[in-house]
All heavy atoms as an XYZ file, in Angstrom:
905
protein
N      -3.626      9.448     19.149
C      -4.031      9.562     17.750
C      -3.116      8.705     16.888
O      -1.919      8.629     17.127
C      -3.958     11.012     17.292
C      -4.565     11.256     15.935
C      -4.756     12.742     15.656
O      -4.540     13.574     16.528
N      -5.160     13.048     14.451
N      -3.710      8.044     15.906
C      -2.949      7.161     15.021
C      -2.652      7.877     13.717
O      -3.535      8.521     13.125
C      -3.746      5.878     14.740
C      -3.020      5.016     13.719
C      -3.983      5.103     16.034
N      -1.428      7.754     13.260
C      -1.055      8.248     11.938
C      -0.368      7.130     11.180
O       0.415      6.363     11.762
C      -0.119      9.445     12.045
C      -0.788     10.723     12.507
C       0.163     11.904     12.461
O       1.320     11.779     12.802
N      -0.339     13.056     12.039
N      -0.646      7.030      9.899
C       0.050      6.084      9.039
C       1.025      6.875      8.187
O       0.628      7.810      7.491
C      -0.935      5.320      8.152
C      -1.973      4.480      8.884
C      -2.871      3.746      7.886
C      -1.321      3.484      9.832
N       2.293      6.492      8.260
C       3.342      7.238      7.561
C       3.877      6.382      6.424
O       4.452      5.308      6.659
C       4.476      7.614      8.525
C       5.548      8.401      7.790
C       3.916      8.417      9.706
N       3.665      6.847      5.204
C       4.147      6.129      4.028
C       5.510      6.661      3.614
O       5.823      7.840      3.821
C       3.164      6.291      2.864
C       1.801      5.704      3.119
C       0.686      6.707      2.958
O       0.945      7.911      3.115
O      -0.455      6.290      2.673
N       6.289      5.785      3.001
C       7.569      6.199      2.443
C       7.832      5.408      1.171
O       7.248      4.345      0.954
C       8.704      6.000      3.453
O       8.808      4.660      3.837
N       8.733      5.922      0.380
C       9.017      5.308     -0.909
C       8.243      6.017     -2.001
O       7.850      7.162     -1.846
N       8.017      5.346     -3.075
C       7.352      5.974     -4.202
C       8.348      6.755     -5.038
O       9.545      6.778     -4.760
N       7.861      7.407     -6.063
C       8.723      8.181     -6.940
C       8.447      7.887     -8.387
O       7.366      7.421     -8.754
N       9.447      8.174     -9.210
C       9.324      8.015    -10.653
C      10.133      6.812    -11.124
O      11.287      6.632    -10.727
C       9.841      9.293    -11.345
C       9.916      9.287    -12.873
C       8.520      9.158    -13.476
C      10.609     10.551    -13.356
N       9.525      5.999    -11.967
C      10.203      4.814    -12.491
C       9.766      4.602    -13.927
O       8.645      4.969    -14.305
C       9.902      3.583    -11.609
C       8.428      3.226    -11.664
C      10.773      2.403    -11.980
N      10.622      3.988    -14.717
C      10.253      3.681    -16.093
C       9.396      2.425    -16.147
O       9.481      1.556    -15.257
C      11.500      3.485    -16.941
C      12.250      4.772    -17.246
C      13.361      4.563    -18.243
O      13.943      3.482    -18.337
N      13.679      5.606    -19.010
N       8.609      2.321    -17.173
C       7.782      1.135    -17.365
C       8.665     -0.112    -17.382
O       9.748     -0.106    -17.967
C       7.003      1.244    -18.668
N       8.190     -1.137    -16.686
C       8.970     -2.359    -16.563
C       9.850     -2.398    -15.332
O      10.387     -3.448    -14.973
N       9.977     -1.273    -14.676
C      10.822     -1.183    -13.495
C      10.107     -1.607    -12.228
O       8.949     -2.049    -12.249
N      10.821     -1.478    -11.121
C      10.297     -1.890     -9.819
C      10.401     -0.744     -8.824
O      11.239      0.153     -8.972
C      11.084     -3.087     -9.282
O      11.002     -4.187    -10.155
N       9.566     -0.826     -7.810
C       9.537      0.210     -6.776
C       8.966     -0.393     -5.505
O       8.119     -1.293     -5.562
C       8.664      1.377     -7.242
C       8.927      2.767     -6.711
C      10.343      3.217     -7.037
C       7.920      3.752     -7.312
N       9.463      0.091     -4.375
C       8.947     -0.359     -3.088
C       8.374      0.820     -2.323
O       8.957      1.907     -2.310
C      10.065     -0.989     -2.253
C      10.626     -2.227     -2.891
O       9.879     -3.063     -3.398
N      11.935     -2.343     -2.904
N       7.258      0.607     -1.673
C       6.708      1.593     -0.763
C       6.408      0.889      0.563
O       6.220     -0.329      0.604
C       5.438      2.280     -1.315
C       4.372      1.265     -1.730
C       5.803      3.176     -2.491
C       3.083      1.917     -2.249
N       6.438      1.661      1.632
C       6.206      1.080      2.948
C       5.331      2.013      3.774
O       5.172      3.187      3.448
C       7.530      0.810      3.661
O       8.230      2.014      3.868
N       4.817      1.454      4.849
C       3.889      2.209      5.696
C       4.035      1.723      7.127
O       4.033      0.517      7.384
C       2.462      2.000      5.204
S       1.186      2.627      6.297
N       4.147      2.663      8.027
C       4.230      2.308      9.443
C       3.365      3.272     10.238
O       3.343      4.470      9.955
C       5.671      2.372      9.923
N       2.666      2.776     11.233
C       1.857      3.670     12.057
C       2.705      4.360     13.108
O       3.745      3.845     13.525
C       0.845      2.722     12.713
C       1.528      1.408     12.759
C       2.457      1.371     11.592
N       2.270      5.515     13.493
C       2.899      6.223     14.606
C       1.806      6.748     15.513
O       0.633      6.804     15.133
C       3.762      7.381     14.101
O       2.969      8.376     13.499
N       2.206      7.091     16.718
C       1.223      7.612     17.657
C       0.686      6.501     18.545
O       1.397      5.579     18.908
N      -0.583      6.578     18.859
C      -1.195      5.648     19.801
C      -1.238      4.233     19.229
O      -1.688      4.032     18.108
C      -2.612      6.118     20.115
C      -3.338      5.284     21.154
C      -4.707      5.853     21.449
O      -5.067      6.918     20.934
N      -5.477      5.156     22.254
N      -0.776      3.240     19.966
C      -0.878      1.857     19.485
C      -2.336      1.452     19.291
O      -3.227      1.925     20.019
C      -0.225      1.039     20.597
C       0.610      2.012     21.357
C      -0.106      3.329     21.269
N      -2.586      0.593     18.332
C      -3.945      0.127     18.105
C      -3.908     -1.277     17.539
O      -2.936     -1.688     16.908
C      -4.688      1.070     17.143
C      -4.163      1.036     15.733
C      -4.854      0.373     14.733
C      -2.975      1.677     15.396
C      -4.381      0.348     13.427
C      -2.490      1.659     14.107
C      -3.198      0.992     13.113
N      -4.976     -2.016     17.785
C      -5.094     -3.372     17.258
C      -5.728     -3.300     15.882
O      -6.654     -2.518     15.651
C      -5.929     -4.226     18.194
C      -5.314     -4.357     19.582
C      -6.085     -5.327     20.433
N      -5.903     -6.697     19.959
C      -6.404     -7.753     20.583
N      -7.117     -7.587     21.676
N      -6.200     -8.959     20.111
N      -5.239     -4.121     14.979
C      -5.754     -4.069     13.620
C      -6.018     -5.473     13.097
O      -5.392     -6.438     13.519
C      -4.774     -3.351     12.689
C      -3.537     -4.151     12.358
C      -2.346     -3.299     12.193
N      -1.928     -2.673     13.434
C      -0.797     -2.059     13.597
N       0.036     -1.976     12.578
N      -0.485     -1.497     14.735
N      -6.945     -5.577     12.194
C      -7.252     -6.837     11.538
C      -6.445     -7.022     10.270
O      -6.110     -8.143      9.889
C      -8.743     -6.911     11.203
C      -9.592     -6.953     12.454
O      -9.187     -7.625     13.426
O     -10.658     -6.312     12.469
N      -6.149     -5.949      9.599
C      -5.413     -6.018      8.335
C      -4.817     -4.665      8.012
O      -5.241     -3.635      8.545
C      -6.327     -6.470      7.200
N      -3.839     -4.691      7.118
C      -3.319     -3.453      6.532
C      -3.229     -3.653      5.033
O      -3.071     -4.783      4.556
C      -1.957     -3.095      7.122
C      -2.023     -2.663      8.565
S      -0.481     -1.993      9.201
C      -0.381     -0.417      8.338
N      -3.328     -2.573      4.318
C      -3.325     -2.721      2.871
C      -3.012     -1.433      2.153
O      -2.664     -0.420      2.777
N      -3.150     -1.523      0.858
C      -2.860     -0.400     -0.025
C      -4.019     -0.171     -0.987
O      -4.592     -1.129     -1.513
C      -1.592     -0.664     -0.822
C      -0.358     -0.724      0.009
C       0.210     -1.833      0.555
C       0.453      0.380      0.410
N       1.322     -1.479      1.281
C       1.500     -0.134      1.198
C       0.397      1.759      0.183
C       2.491      0.686      1.756
C       1.373      2.570      0.731
C       2.403      2.037      1.504
N      -4.320      1.080     -1.184
C      -5.256      1.521     -2.198
C      -4.531      2.528     -3.080
O      -3.466      3.033     -2.713
C      -6.490      2.184     -1.560
C      -7.448      1.216     -0.936
C      -7.125      0.510      0.216
C      -8.711      0.993     -1.512
C      -8.016     -0.385      0.787
C      -9.608      0.104     -0.952
C      -9.254     -0.572      0.196
O     -10.144     -1.457      0.756
N      -5.090      2.828     -4.229
C      -4.488      3.844     -5.083
C      -5.573      4.657     -5.779
O      -6.695      4.179     -5.972
C      -3.552      3.220     -6.122
C      -4.240      2.362     -7.160
C      -3.211      1.671     -8.047
N      -3.833      0.866     -9.088
C      -3.162      0.059     -9.904
N      -1.845     -0.044     -9.810
N      -3.817     -0.632    -10.833
N      -5.191      5.864     -6.146
C      -6.128      6.746     -6.841
C      -5.379      7.472     -7.943
O      -4.449      8.241     -7.671
C      -6.760      7.747     -5.873
C      -7.860      8.570     -6.505
C      -8.694      9.308     -5.470
O      -8.308      9.465     -4.318
N      -9.869      9.753     -5.892
N      -5.786      7.216     -9.169
C      -5.221      7.893    -10.327
C      -6.016      9.169    -10.582
O      -7.164      9.292    -10.127
C      -5.264      6.973    -11.535
N      -5.430     10.108    -11.314
C      -6.149     11.356    -11.608
C      -7.493     11.087    -12.264
O      -7.605     10.245    -13.163
C      -5.199     12.079    -12.568
C      -3.855     11.548    -12.232
C      -4.066     10.109    -11.860
N      -8.502     11.739    -11.774
C      -9.860     11.653    -12.317
C     -10.465     10.266    -12.191
O     -11.417      9.930    -12.914
C      -9.888     12.083    -13.791
C      -9.419     13.518    -13.969
O      -9.744     14.353    -13.096
O      -8.725     13.788    -14.956
N      -9.931      9.458    -11.279
C     -10.498      8.133    -11.050
C     -10.779      7.950     -9.575
O     -10.242      8.659     -8.728
C      -9.548      7.038    -11.549
C      -9.405      6.982    -13.054
C      -8.651      5.744    -13.484
C      -8.601      5.642    -15.003
N      -7.871      4.424    -15.454
N     -11.623      6.959     -9.275
C     -11.950      6.691     -7.883
C     -10.811      5.880     -7.244
O     -10.051      5.186     -7.919
C     -13.258      5.908     -7.797
C     -14.422      6.641     -8.416
C     -15.712      6.414     -7.676
O     -15.790      5.452     -6.884
O     -16.649      7.194     -7.900
N     -10.747      5.971     -5.932
C      -9.767      5.180     -5.200
C     -10.109      3.708     -5.344
O     -11.274      3.315     -5.220
C      -9.746      5.589     -3.730
C      -8.592      5.040     -2.933
C      -8.545      5.607     -1.530
N      -8.317      7.052     -1.535
C      -8.032      7.746     -0.435
N      -7.948      7.144      0.731
N      -7.844      9.051     -0.521
N      -9.082      2.880     -5.578
C      -9.323      1.460     -5.769
C      -8.402      0.621     -4.900
O      -7.275      1.022     -4.574
C      -9.129      1.077     -7.247
C      -7.728      1.271     -7.778
C      -7.564      0.774     -9.213
O      -8.551      0.366     -9.842
O      -6.411      0.795     -9.699
N      -8.893     -0.555     -4.574
C      -8.146     -1.512     -3.767
C      -6.970     -2.059     -4.559
O      -7.102     -2.353     -5.749
C      -9.075     -2.648     -3.336
C      -8.374     -3.838     -2.766
C      -7.870     -3.801     -1.474
C      -8.222     -4.987     -3.507
C      -7.227     -4.897     -0.941
C      -7.580     -6.097     -2.990
C      -7.082     -6.052     -1.704
N      -5.817     -2.228     -3.891
C      -4.642     -2.810     -4.529
C      -4.268     -4.131     -3.871
O      -4.188     -5.166     -4.529
C      -3.433     -1.838     -4.454
C      -2.179     -2.505     -5.027
C      -3.741     -0.545     -5.200
N      -4.047     -4.105     -2.573
C      -3.610     -5.321     -1.880
C      -3.881     -5.169     -0.389
O      -3.962     -4.056      0.133
C      -2.128     -5.581     -2.124
N      -4.003     -6.341      0.285
C      -4.252     -6.338      1.723
C      -3.590     -7.560      2.335
O      -3.470     -8.606      1.686
C      -5.758     -6.363      1.992
C      -6.137     -6.290      3.466
C      -7.642     -6.196      3.667
N      -8.363     -7.400      3.332
C      -9.171     -7.529      2.286
N      -9.358     -6.526      1.451
N      -9.800     -8.661      2.070
N      -3.137     -7.404      3.566
C      -2.556     -8.533      4.294
C      -3.226     -8.632      5.656
O      -3.382     -7.621      6.364
C      -1.017     -8.397      4.417
C      -0.427     -9.627      5.086
C      -0.624     -7.126      5.157
C       1.090     -9.724      4.932
N      -3.646     -9.842      5.980
C      -4.258    -10.083      7.283
C      -3.180    -10.047      8.353
O      -2.132    -10.657      8.218
C      -4.946    -11.456      7.273
O      -5.352    -11.798      8.571
N      -3.450     -9.300      9.414
C      -2.419     -9.141     10.449
C      -2.293    -10.386     11.324
O      -1.241    -10.615     11.923
C      -2.759     -7.929     11.315
C      -1.536     -7.196     11.782
C      -1.086     -7.056     13.058
C      -0.600     -6.505     10.942
N       0.082     -6.335     13.078
C       0.399     -5.980     11.798
C      -0.495     -6.293      9.572
C       1.486     -5.236     11.309
C       0.572     -5.560      9.101
C       1.546     -5.035      9.952
N      -3.325    -11.213     11.385
C      -3.278    -12.375     12.267
C      -2.599    -13.573     11.615
O      -1.833    -14.286     12.275
C      -4.687    -12.761     12.695
O      -5.468    -13.074     11.553
N      -2.879    -13.813     10.329
C      -2.338    -15.019      9.718
C      -1.542    -14.769      8.435
O      -1.070    -15.719      7.810
C      -3.456    -16.027      9.423
C      -4.524    -15.456      8.496
O      -4.287    -14.402      7.877
O      -5.603    -16.079      8.394
N      -1.396    -13.508      8.064
C      -0.566    -13.184      6.905
C      -1.191    -13.469      5.557
O      -0.514    -13.368      4.524
N      -2.465    -13.837      5.527
C      -3.096    -14.067      4.224
C      -3.088    -12.777      3.419
O      -3.274    -11.691      3.960
C      -4.531    -14.560      4.396
C      -4.662    -15.995      4.833
C      -6.129    -16.395      4.856
N      -6.891    -15.557      5.758
C      -8.212    -15.422      5.708
N      -8.904    -16.075      4.793
N      -8.831    -14.653      6.572
N      -2.883    -12.933      2.129
C      -2.804    -11.758      1.258
C      -3.892    -11.783      0.200
O      -4.348    -12.857     -0.207
C      -1.436    -11.671      0.580
O      -1.183    -12.888     -0.140
C      -0.323    -11.456      1.600
N      -4.277    -10.617     -0.223
C      -5.316    -10.451     -1.235
C      -4.864     -9.353     -2.197
O      -4.276     -8.363     -1.759
C      -6.646    -10.044     -0.589
C      -7.083    -10.952      0.519
C      -6.656    -10.751      1.818
C      -7.918    -12.035      0.256
C      -7.043    -11.591      2.842
C      -8.314    -12.880      1.276
C      -7.868    -12.667      2.572
N      -5.174     -9.566     -3.474
C      -4.721     -8.622     -4.494
C      -5.830     -8.298     -5.477
O      -6.684     -9.129     -5.770
C      -3.547     -9.205     -5.285
C      -2.312     -9.465     -4.462
C      -2.076    -10.703     -3.901
C      -1.378     -8.441     -4.255
C      -0.944    -10.943     -3.132
C      -0.240     -8.668     -3.493
C      -0.038     -9.922     -2.940
O       1.100    -10.145     -2.186
N      -5.771     -7.092     -6.002
C      -6.618     -6.752     -7.135
C      -6.112     -7.521     -8.357
O      -4.909     -7.773     -8.482
C      -6.567     -5.251     -7.400
N      -7.024     -7.880     -9.230
C      -6.630     -8.635    -10.420
C      -5.586     -7.885    -11.242
O      -4.713     -8.494    -11.856
C      -7.858     -8.922    -11.284
C      -8.767     -9.970    -10.653
O      -8.302    -10.711     -9.767
O      -9.938    -10.042    -11.056
N      -5.668     -6.580    -11.248
C      -4.786     -5.775    -12.081
C      -3.320     -5.819    -11.640
O      -2.427     -5.464    -12.422
C      -5.267     -4.321    -12.109
O      -5.302     -3.784    -10.796
N      -3.080     -6.249    -10.399
C      -1.696     -6.260     -9.901
C      -1.210     -7.656     -9.543
O      -0.031     -7.824     -9.178
C      -1.528     -5.318     -8.687
C      -2.029     -3.918     -9.019
C      -2.237     -5.869     -7.456
N      -2.074     -8.646     -9.636
C      -1.669    -10.018     -9.290
C      -0.488    -10.455    -10.138
O      -0.458    -10.248    -11.346
C      -2.841    -10.979     -9.517
C      -3.738    -11.158     -8.327
C      -4.859    -12.145     -8.624
C      -5.873    -12.165     -7.526
N      -7.041    -12.996     -7.849
N       0.490    -11.062     -9.479
C       1.675    -11.532    -10.186
C       2.737    -10.462    -10.353
O       3.871    -10.761    -10.736
N       2.383     -9.215    -10.077
C       3.361     -8.122    -10.226
C       3.679     -7.439     -8.894
O       4.799     -6.998     -8.669
C       2.834     -7.072    -11.208
C       2.568     -7.595    -12.603
C       2.246     -6.473    -13.573
N       1.061     -5.718    -13.193
C       1.055     -4.403    -12.949
N       2.163     -3.692    -13.033
N      -0.077     -3.791    -12.628
N       2.689     -7.346     -8.027
C       2.862     -6.689     -6.735
C       2.858     -7.729     -5.620
O       2.143     -8.730     -5.697
C       1.728     -5.700     -6.469
C       1.738     -4.469     -7.329
C       2.543     -4.361     -8.449
C       0.903     -3.407     -7.017
C       2.537     -3.223     -9.249
C       0.880     -2.261     -7.801
C       1.702     -2.173     -8.914
N       3.638     -7.461     -4.586
C       3.666     -8.338     -3.420
C       3.555     -7.484     -2.163
O       4.351     -6.568     -1.963
C       4.964     -9.155     -3.365
O       5.094     -9.925     -4.564
C       4.946    -10.097     -2.160
N       2.575     -7.818     -1.338
C       2.423     -7.141     -0.053
C       3.014     -8.035      1.029
O       2.855     -9.255      1.006
C       0.947     -6.788      0.241
C       0.840     -5.911      1.479
C       0.081     -8.039      0.362
C      -0.553     -5.330      1.693
N       3.717     -7.409      1.960
C       4.302     -8.163      3.063
C       4.294     -7.280      4.302
O       4.069     -6.069      4.219
C       5.720     -8.620      2.729
O       6.561     -7.503      2.514
N       4.557     -7.917      5.432
C       4.521     -7.174      6.692
C       5.646     -7.630      7.596
O       6.028     -8.808      7.584
C       3.175     -7.362      7.375
N       6.161     -6.694      8.341
C       7.106     -6.981      9.403
C       6.394     -6.636     10.707
O       6.334     -5.486     11.096
C       8.380     -6.144      9.227
C       9.439     -6.480     10.254
O       9.074     -6.957     11.355
O      10.622     -6.278      9.965
N       5.816     -7.659     11.318
C       5.004     -7.401     12.511
C       5.841     -6.805     13.640
O       5.349     -5.977     14.407
C       4.328     -8.685     12.981
C       3.305     -9.186     11.981
O       3.651     -9.552     10.864
N       2.045     -9.219     12.347
N       7.091     -7.229     13.735
C       7.938     -6.710     14.802
C       8.161     -5.204     14.630
O       8.218     -4.461     15.613
C       9.267     -7.446     14.822
N       8.290     -4.776     13.376
C       8.502     -3.359     13.100
C       7.198     -2.643     12.799
O       7.194     -1.440     12.533
C       9.472     -3.190     11.938
C      10.872     -3.695     12.239
C      11.810     -3.435     11.072
C      13.215     -3.932     11.389
N      14.156     -3.702     10.259
N       6.100     -3.425     12.821
C       4.785     -2.803     12.642
C       4.679     -2.107     11.293
O       4.038     -1.053     11.182
C       4.546     -1.785     13.758
C       3.121     -1.802     14.244
O       2.397     -2.772     13.927
O       2.709     -0.837     14.921
N       5.294     -2.688     10.282
C       5.402     -2.043      8.984
C       4.851     -2.955      7.899
O       5.016     -4.177      7.962
C       6.860     -1.695      8.672
O       7.372     -0.840      9.702
C       6.999     -0.987      7.331
N       4.192     -2.361      6.935
C       3.709     -3.101      5.778
C       4.404     -2.562      4.538
O       4.667     -1.357      4.430
C       2.175     -3.006      5.656
C       1.725     -1.581      5.407
C       1.655     -3.926      4.574
N       4.730     -3.480      3.623
C       5.477     -3.119      2.429
C       4.671     -3.501      1.186
O       3.896     -4.449      1.213
C       6.808     -3.872      2.384
C       7.665     -3.682      3.598
C       7.571     -4.562      4.667
C       8.556     -2.627      3.677
C       8.357     -4.400      5.793
C       9.343     -2.456      4.798
C       9.241     -3.345      5.859
N       4.913     -2.761      0.116
C       4.366     -3.148     -1.182
C       5.516     -3.130     -2.178
O       6.105     -2.084     -2.452
C       3.257     -2.206     -1.640
C       2.515     -2.648     -2.899
C       1.708     -3.934     -2.631
C       1.590     -1.553     -3.415
N       5.849     -4.325     -2.681
C       6.911     -4.463     -3.660
C       6.250     -4.554     -5.032
O       5.482     -5.479     -5.285
C       7.731     -5.718     -3.360
C       8.832     -5.971     -4.345
N       9.768     -5.024     -4.684
C       9.138     -7.081     -5.065
C      10.602     -5.526     -5.564
N      10.239     -6.773     -5.821
N       6.551     -3.587     -5.880
C       5.892     -3.484     -7.173
C       6.905     -3.759     -8.286
O       7.963     -3.123     -8.322
C       5.296     -2.090     -7.349
C       4.312     -1.717     -6.243
S       3.626     -0.065     -6.403
C       5.044      0.908     -5.873
N       6.600     -4.702     -9.134
C       7.483     -5.042    -10.248
C       6.722     -4.922    -11.563
O       5.492     -4.851    -11.585
C       8.032     -6.464    -10.107
O       6.948     -7.399    -10.192
C       8.744     -6.654     -8.778
N       7.481     -4.926    -12.659
C       6.891     -4.825    -13.993
C       5.842     -3.709    -14.028
O       4.715     -3.913    -14.508
C       6.274     -6.163    -14.401
C       5.889     -6.204    -15.863
O       6.393     -5.428    -16.679
N       4.980     -7.103    -16.209
N       6.233     -2.571    -13.548
C       5.290     -1.460    -13.449
C       4.873     -0.962    -14.822
O       5.662     -0.971    -15.781
C       5.899     -0.319    -12.637
C       5.871     -0.550    -11.118
C       6.906      0.293    -10.420
C       4.485     -0.285    -10.583
N       3.624     -0.532    -14.903
C       3.041     -0.046    -16.152
C       2.593      1.402    -15.957
O       2.294      1.808    -14.828
C       1.839     -0.910    -16.528
C       2.142     -2.389    -16.622
C       0.869     -3.195    -16.869
C       1.166     -4.684    -16.929
N      -0.052     -5.479    -17.171
N       2.497      2.155    -17.042
C       2.015      3.536    -16.912
C       0.662      3.623    -16.206
O       0.418      4.583    -15.463
C       1.936      4.013    -18.364
C       2.997      3.223    -19.064
C       2.958      1.870    -18.409
N      -0.183      2.630    -16.382
C      -1.487      2.664    -15.731
C      -1.415      2.413    -14.231
O      -2.422      2.511    -13.539
C      -2.452      1.659    -16.379
C      -1.912      0.250    -16.520
C      -1.321     -0.020    -17.896
O      -0.611      0.870    -18.437
O      -1.564     -1.125    -18.421
N      -0.235      2.085    -13.720
C      -0.051      1.984    -12.271
C       0.195      3.355    -11.633
O       0.241      3.465    -10.404
C       1.128      1.066    -11.940
C       0.886     -0.370    -12.333
O      -0.234     -0.871    -12.100
O       1.818     -1.007    -12.869
N       0.359      4.369    -12.457
C       0.581      5.721    -11.945
C      -0.611      6.160    -11.108
O      -1.760      6.128    -11.560
C       0.797      6.702    -13.108
O       2.011      6.364    -13.779
C       0.888      8.134    -12.591
N      -0.321      6.544     -9.859
C      -1.390      6.937     -8.938
C      -0.778      7.390     -7.624
O       0.429      7.217     -7.393
C      -2.334      5.759     -8.676
N      -1.605      7.940     -6.783
C      -1.227      8.148     -5.392
C      -1.615      6.881     -4.641
O      -2.771      6.442     -4.721
C      -1.920      9.380     -4.780
C      -1.551      9.506     -3.306
C      -1.539     10.642     -5.546
N      -0.668      6.312     -3.937
C      -0.890      5.069     -3.209
C      -1.104      5.398     -1.726
O      -0.272      6.078     -1.105
C       0.292      4.125     -3.392
C       0.288      3.449     -4.742
C       0.519      4.179     -5.905
C       0.007      2.090     -4.873
C       0.476      3.589     -7.153
C      -0.032      1.475     -6.115
C       0.208      2.229     -7.249
O       0.163      1.632     -8.489
N      -2.201      4.882     -1.199
C      -2.586      5.150      0.182
C      -2.499      3.877      1.016
O      -2.997      2.822      0.622
C      -4.015      5.679      0.249
C      -4.213      7.011     -0.405
C      -4.604      7.104     -1.736
C      -4.023      8.196      0.310
C      -4.798      8.331     -2.346
C      -4.213      9.426     -0.296
C      -4.593      9.487     -1.614
O      -4.784     10.708     -2.210
N      -1.905      4.007      2.175
C      -1.872      2.927      3.142
C      -3.164      2.960      3.963
O      -3.656      4.043      4.306
C      -0.666      3.120      4.054
S      -0.490      1.905      5.360
N      -3.691      1.791      4.252
C      -4.904      1.691      5.061
C      -4.711      0.643      6.145
O      -4.120     -0.408      5.897
C      -6.105      1.297      4.192
C      -7.420      1.285      4.953
C      -8.308      0.121      4.569
O      -7.827     -0.982      4.322
N      -9.599      0.352      4.540
N      -5.198      0.932      7.329
C      -5.202     -0.041      8.421
C      -6.640     -0.266      8.869
O      -7.363      0.702      9.142
C      -4.360      0.456      9.584
N      -7.043     -1.523      8.905
C      -8.385     -1.867      9.374
C      -8.312     -2.108     10.875
O      -7.920     -3.184     11.321
C      -8.893     -3.102      8.646
C      -9.137     -2.879      7.171
C      -9.648     -4.129      6.467
O      -9.891     -5.161      7.083
N      -9.804     -4.029      5.157
N      -8.663     -1.089     11.637
C      -8.673     -1.227     13.077
C      -9.944     -1.907     13.545
O     -10.868     -2.162     12.761
N      -9.991     -2.225     14.818
C     -11.172     -2.910     15.365
C     -12.403     -2.005     15.338
O     -13.525     -2.476     15.185
C     -10.887     -3.381     16.786
C      -9.797     -4.443     16.854
C     -10.199     -5.712     16.114
N      -9.134     -6.676     15.989
C      -8.864     -7.600     16.896
N      -9.582     -7.677     18.008
N      -7.886     -8.454     16.699
N     -12.186     -0.709     15.529
C     -13.323      0.217     15.598
C     -13.442      1.105     14.371
O     -14.523      1.631     14.088
C     -13.197      1.092     16.856
C     -13.207      0.351     18.195
C     -13.038      1.342     19.340
C     -14.488     -0.451     18.367
N     -12.366      1.302     13.652
C     -12.390      2.196     12.482
C     -11.196      1.923     11.617
O     -10.272      1.213     12.033
C     -12.376      3.663     12.945
C     -11.210      4.023     13.858
C     -10.951      5.496     13.916
N     -10.391      5.983     12.651
C      -9.978      7.226     12.463
N     -10.133      8.114     13.419
N      -9.464      7.591     11.307
N     -11.233      2.474     10.414
C     -10.110      2.399      9.495
C      -9.263      3.660      9.612
O      -9.775      4.742      9.924
C     -10.591      2.250      8.054
C     -11.282      0.916      7.817
O     -11.110      0.001      8.645
O     -11.985      0.790      6.795
N      -7.977      3.490      9.338
C      -7.062      4.616      9.319
C      -6.419      4.699      7.935
O      -6.199      3.672      7.291
C      -5.965      4.448     10.371
C      -6.487      4.355     11.778
C      -6.784      3.124     12.350
C      -6.694      5.507     12.536
C      -7.270      3.036     13.640
C      -7.174      5.421     13.828
C      -7.467      4.191     14.374
O      -7.956      4.110     15.647
N      -6.087      5.928      7.522
C      -5.505      6.150      6.201
C      -4.250      7.006      6.298
O      -4.169      7.925      7.133
C      -6.512      6.874      5.299
C      -7.689      6.045      4.935
C      -8.865      5.947      5.623
C      -7.814      5.185      3.801
N      -9.716      5.070      4.983
C      -9.097      4.597      3.866
C      -6.977      4.852      2.743
C      -9.561      3.684      2.902
C      -7.437      3.962      1.785
C      -8.705      3.387      1.871
N      -3.293      6.714      5.423
C      -2.134      7.565      5.301
C      -2.411      8.730      4.371
O      -3.490      8.828      3.775
N      -1.422      9.590      4.228
C      -1.576     10.785      3.389
C      -1.357     10.473      1.911
O      -1.727     11.269      1.058
C      -0.591     11.864      3.841
C      -0.910     12.428      5.213
C      -2.263     13.099      5.229
O      -2.559     13.962      4.410
N      -3.108     12.693      6.162
N      -0.744      9.338      1.629
C      -0.517      8.950      0.245
C       0.900      9.243     -0.219
O       1.534     10.190      0.244
N       1.364      8.420     -1.145
C       2.673      8.626     -1.754
C       2.519      8.446     -3.265
O       1.843      7.526     -3.725
C       3.722      7.664     -1.169
O       5.006      7.975     -1.719
C       3.401      6.204     -1.455
N       3.140      9.328     -4.019
C       2.978      9.328     -5.460
C       3.878      8.290     -6.117
O       5.080      8.225     -5.828
C       3.301     10.710     -6.039
C       3.220     10.805     -7.544
C       1.798     10.721     -8.067
O       0.893     11.362     -7.538
N       1.593      9.926     -9.127
N       3.294      7.505     -6.994
C       4.047      6.582     -7.848
C       3.752      6.971     -9.296
O       2.586      7.009     -9.707
C       3.650      5.117     -7.593
C       4.293      4.206     -8.629
C       4.053      4.696     -6.179
N       4.806      7.268    -10.027
C       4.661      7.662    -11.423
C       5.479      6.731    -12.298
O       6.673      6.558    -12.065
C       5.114      9.112    -11.648
O       4.374      9.985    -10.792
C       4.885      9.531    -13.098
N       4.826      6.134    -13.283
C       5.490      5.203    -14.196
C       5.500      5.837    -15.584
O       4.435      6.094    -16.161
C       4.787      3.843    -14.229
C       5.564      2.865    -15.110
C       4.622      3.285    -12.823
N       6.689      6.079    -16.097
C       6.798      6.694    -17.421
C       6.910      5.620    -18.495
O       7.478      4.554    -18.272
C       8.020      7.606    -17.467
O       9.203      6.851    -17.279
N       6.354      5.938    -19.643
C       6.363      4.960    -20.741
C       7.605      5.097    -21.601
O       8.375      6.028    -21.473
C       5.108      5.128    -21.591
O       5.025      6.456    -22.066
């Protein structure tokens, strides 16, 4: 069984920075990409960023371009999200996602709160 374990997150003031990371545990699996989604209270889950596992190409939501950076350490099987210039509207639960060959996997989520 595959589990995605997120770490990091917390409370930060507007304009600050925060890092979150995600690593799978359990049964090894092949993946096409890993990424991050977020869900704010009373809103639908939305895409934040994704990194291709084969060639490292990255993709971002317009709302975070220029502020967030997704990266991966393939040797450690870990994906990171470096968030800068955080805004109150970035407040959400951030979920790690892995696009496996047969299915997607999701983490439990980590809370990011940005105070104004």
